[in-house]
C-alpha positions as CSV (number, residue, x, y, z in Angstrom):
1,M,17.5,-18.5,-9.1
2,T,15.8,-20.1,-12.0
3,L,18.9,-22.3,-12.6
4,L,18.8,-23.4,-9.0
5,D,15.1,-24.2,-9.3
6,F,15.8,-26.3,-12.3
7,E,18.7,-28.2,-10.7
8,V,16.9,-28.9,-7.4
9,G,13.5,-29.6,-9.1
10,I,11.5,-27.3,-6.9
11,A,9.4,-24.5,-8.4
12,T,9.7,-21.3,-6.2
13,P,7.2,-18.5,-6.6
14,K,8.5,-15.6,-8.8
15,L,7.4,-12.0,-8.9
16,E,5.1,-11.4,-11.8
17,V,5.9,-8.0,-13.3
18,P,3.2,-6.5,-15.5
19,H,4.2,-5.8,-19.1
20,E,2.5,-2.4,-19.2
21,F,1.8,0.5,-16.9
22,K,-2.0,0.6,-16.3
23,P,-4.4,0.5,-13.4
24,T,-4.7,-2.9,-11.8
25,L,-8.5,-3.1,-12.1
26,P,-9.8,-2.8,-15.7
27,D,-12.9,-0.9,-14.6
28,R,-10.9,1.8,-12.7
29,G,-9.3,4.8,-14.3
30,W,-6.2,6.6,-13.3
31,L,-7.9,9.0,-10.9
32,I,-9.5,7.5,-7.8
33,P,-12.7,9.2,-6.8
34,P,-12.4,10.2,-3.1
35,F,-16.0,9.3,-2.0
36,N,-16.8,6.6,-4.5
37,H,-18.9,4.2,-2.4
38,N,-17.9,5.5,1.0
39,P,-20.4,7.1,3.4
40,F,-20.0,10.8,4.2
41,Y,-18.7,10.1,7.8
42,S,-15.7,8.2,6.4
43,M,-14.1,11.6,5.8
44,F,-14.1,12.3,9.5
45,V,-12.9,8.8,10.4
46,A,-9.9,9.2,8.0
47,I,-8.6,12.3,9.8
48,P,-6.7,10.6,12.6
49,P,-4.8,8.2,10.4
50,A,-4.1,11.1,8.0
51,L,-2.6,13.2,10.8
52,L,-0.4,10.3,11.9
53,G,0.8,9.8,8.3
54,T,1.5,13.5,8.0
55,I,3.6,13.5,11.2
56,L,5.5,10.4,10.1
57,I,6.4,11.7,6.7
58,F,7.3,15.2,8.0
59,M,9.6,13.7,10.7
60,D,11.2,11.3,8.3
61,Q,11.9,14.1,5.8
62,Q,13.2,16.5,8.5
63,I,15.5,13.9,10.2
64,T,16.9,12.8,6.8
65,S,17.6,16.5,5.9
66,V,19.3,17.2,9.2
67,I,21.5,14.0,8.9
68,I,22.5,14.8,5.3
69,N,23.2,18.5,5.8
70,R,25.6,18.0,8.7
71,K,28.7,20.3,8.9
72,E,31.0,17.3,8.8
73,Y,30.0,16.7,5.1
74,K,31.3,20.2,4.2
75,L,28.4,20.9,1.8
76,K,28.7,24.3,0.0
77,K,25.2,24.5,-1.5
78,G,22.4,25.7,0.8
79,C,20.0,23.1,2.1
80,G,16.4,23.3,0.9
81,Y,14.4,22.1,3.9
82,H,11.3,23.9,2.9
83,L,11.6,23.3,-0.8
84,D,12.2,19.5,-0.2
85,L,9.1,19.3,2.0
86,F,7.0,21.3,-0.5
87,I,8.0,19.0,-3.4
88,L,7.4,15.9,-1.3
89,S,3.9,17.1,-0.3
90,I,3.0,17.9,-3.9
91,L,4.2,14.4,-5.1
92,I,2.4,12.7,-2.2
93,E,-0.8,14.5,-3.2
94,I,-0.5,13.4,-6.8
95,C,0.3,9.8,-5.8
96,S,-2.7,9.7,-3.5
97,I,-5.1,10.9,-6.2
98,M,-3.7,8.3,-8.6
99,G,-3.5,5.4,-6.1
100,L,0.3,5.1,-6.3
101,P,2.7,4.5,-3.4
102,W,3.9,7.6,-1.5
103,F,7.4,9.1,-1.7
104,V,9.5,9.1,1.4
105,A,12.9,10.6,2.2
106,A,14.6,7.1,2.5
107,T,17.1,8.0,5.2
108,V,19.4,5.0,4.7
109,L,19.5,5.4,0.9
110,S,20.2,9.1,1.3
111,I,23.1,8.5,3.7
112,N,24.6,5.9,1.4
113,H,24.2,8.3,-1.5
114,V,26.2,11.0,0.3
115,N,28.8,8.4,1.3
116,S,29.3,7.3,-2.3
117,L,29.9,10.9,-3.3
118,K,32.6,11.6,-0.7
119,L,35.9,13.2,-1.9
120,E,39.0,12.0,-0.2
121,S,42.7,12.9,-0.6
122,E,45.2,10.7,-2.3
123,C,47.3,9.3,0.5
124,A,51.0,9.2,-0.3
125,A,52.4,7.1,2.5
126,P,51.3,3.5,3.2
127,G,49.1,3.2,6.2
128,D,48.0,6.9,6.1
129,K,44.3,7.4,6.3
130,P,42.9,9.5,3.4
131,Q,41.7,12.9,4.5
132,F,38.0,13.8,3.9
133,L,37.8,16.8,1.5
134,G,34.1,17.2,1.0
135,V,31.2,15.8,-1.1
136,R,30.6,16.0,-4.8
137,E,27.4,18.0,-4.9
138,Q,25.2,17.2,-7.8
139,R,21.6,16.3,-8.5
140,V,22.1,14.2,-11.6
141,T,22.3,10.8,-9.9
142,H,18.9,10.7,-8.5
143,I,17.3,12.0,-11.7
144,L,19.1,9.2,-13.6
145,I,18.0,6.6,-11.1
146,F,14.3,7.5,-11.2
147,L,14.4,7.9,-15.0
148,S,15.9,4.4,-15.2
149,I,13.1,3.0,-13.0
150,G,10.5,4.7,-15.2
151,L,12.1,3.4,-18.4
152,S,12.2,-0.2,-17.1
153,V,8.5,-0.4,-17.7
154,Q,9.2,0.4,-21.4
155,S,11.9,-2.2,-21.6
156,L,9.5,-4.8,-20.3
157,Q,7.0,-3.8,-23.1
158,R,9.8,-4.1,-25.7
159,K,10.9,-7.5,-24.4
160,K,7.3,-8.7,-24.6
161,N,7.0,-7.5,-28.2
162,T,10.2,-9.1,-29.3
163,C,9.4,-12.4,-27.6
164,N,6.0,-12.6,-29.4
165,V,7.4,-12.1,-32.9
């Protein structure tokens, strides 16, 4: 994109990524006080949107779990509906206290992840469709994905340090 900007001679806006992981406001810490400058009645005003958000996240997680755990995928490991929802609720609570974005089940990404782990038979004759055998069940991929996202902040810090030398 930068090469195209240079060739055309038009500067397009770029996403500015911070070089360190810190709160956006310098006078704010990591934990957000729940009633900082808000009046007491704001707690009651926040209940309806909180209920709607709870229903939305619950439905998204449950629908994604039902789609992913279909019999057609021939999964052998038991599904963890309640464990998934428990972990999701704990992470959302931590993210809310720290002012970070919430976790969601990401239905489309989850379906694509299952499709990428499908096992199919080796077809011998030309024109034969491969037969679906099952899904490689593992938990390593998501752990590596999220570790890579977290470590990308560190790589930006290293890049900044090497450019300033």
